[in-house]
C-alpha positions in Angstrom: 17.5 38.4 -41.6 19.4 41.6 -41.4 17.8 45.0 -41.6 19.4 48.5 -41.5 16.6 50.3 -39.8 14.6 49.2 -36.7 11.7 51.2 -35.2 10.0 50.2 -31.9 6.2 50.6 -32.6 4.6 48.9 -29.6 5.4 47.6 -26.1 2.6 45.6 -24.5 2.4 44.2 -21.0 0.7 40.9 -21.9 0.2 39.3 -18.5 -1.4 41.2 -15.6 0.5 39.4 -12.8 4.0 39.0 -14.1 6.5 41.3 -15.8 6.2 40.1 -19.4 6.4 42.8 -22.1 6.2 42.0 -25.8 8.1 44.6 -27.9 7.2 45.0 -31.5 9.6 46.5 -34.1 9.2 47.4 -37.7 12.3 46.6 -39.6 13.0 48.1 -43.0 16.0 48.4 -45.4 16.7 44.7 -45.8 20.4 44.0 -46.0 20.6 40.2 -46.3 19.8 36.9 -44.7 22.2 34.6 -42.8 21.9 31.0 -41.7 19.9 30.5 -38.5 21.9 29.8 -35.3 19.4 27.6 -33.5 19.7 25.9 -30.2 19.8 22.1 -30.2 16.1 21.7 -29.6 15.0 24.6 -31.9 13.6 24.4 -35.4 12.9 27.9 -36.8 11.2 28.2 -40.2 10.5 31.5 -41.8 7.1 31.6 -43.6 6.7 34.8 -45.7 3.1 36.0 -45.8 1.4 38.9 -47.5 -0.3 41.8 -45.8 -3.8 40.4 -46.2 -2.8 37.1 -44.5 -1.3 39.1 -41.6 -4.5 41.1 -41.2 -6.5 37.8 -41.2 -4.3 36.4 -38.5 -4.8 39.5 -36.4 -8.5 38.6 -36.1 -7.8 35.1 -34.8 -7.3 34.7 -31.0 -5.1 31.7 -31.4 -2.3 34.0 -32.4 -1.8 35.3 -28.9 1.6 37.0 -29.5 0.8 38.2 -33.0 0.8 42.0 -33.1 -3.0 42.2 -33.3 -3.3 45.7 -32.0 -1.1 47.1 -34.7 -2.6 45.2 -37.6 -6.1 46.2 -36.6 -5.3 49.9 -36.8 -3.8 49.8 -40.3 -5.2 49.0 -43.7 -2.0 48.7 -45.8 1.6 47.7 -45.7 2.6 51.3 -46.2 0.5 52.4 -43.2 2.1 49.7 -41.1 5.6 51.0 -42.0 4.5 54.6 -41.3 3.4 53.9 -37.7 5.0 56.3 -35.3 7.8 55.3 -33.0 6.6 54.1 -29.6 7.4 56.4 -26.7 
């Protein structure tokens, strides 16, 4: 997927003993979708979900790298897009 606008909204150090930061961006202004360029052993499948499903997933611990902190602080898709840029 290609988007015109990208905004960094979170950077989280996810492991206390190693340098592992998960950066979360909000992308808007969809421009198009290209074919995936996967490595030999990869199989990437996009699964569109609505905002309520994303909120539900934020409440489940099994989604360790899901942006739980962000989804827990917003109540709508519009509020998610309006999050301030991370500094």
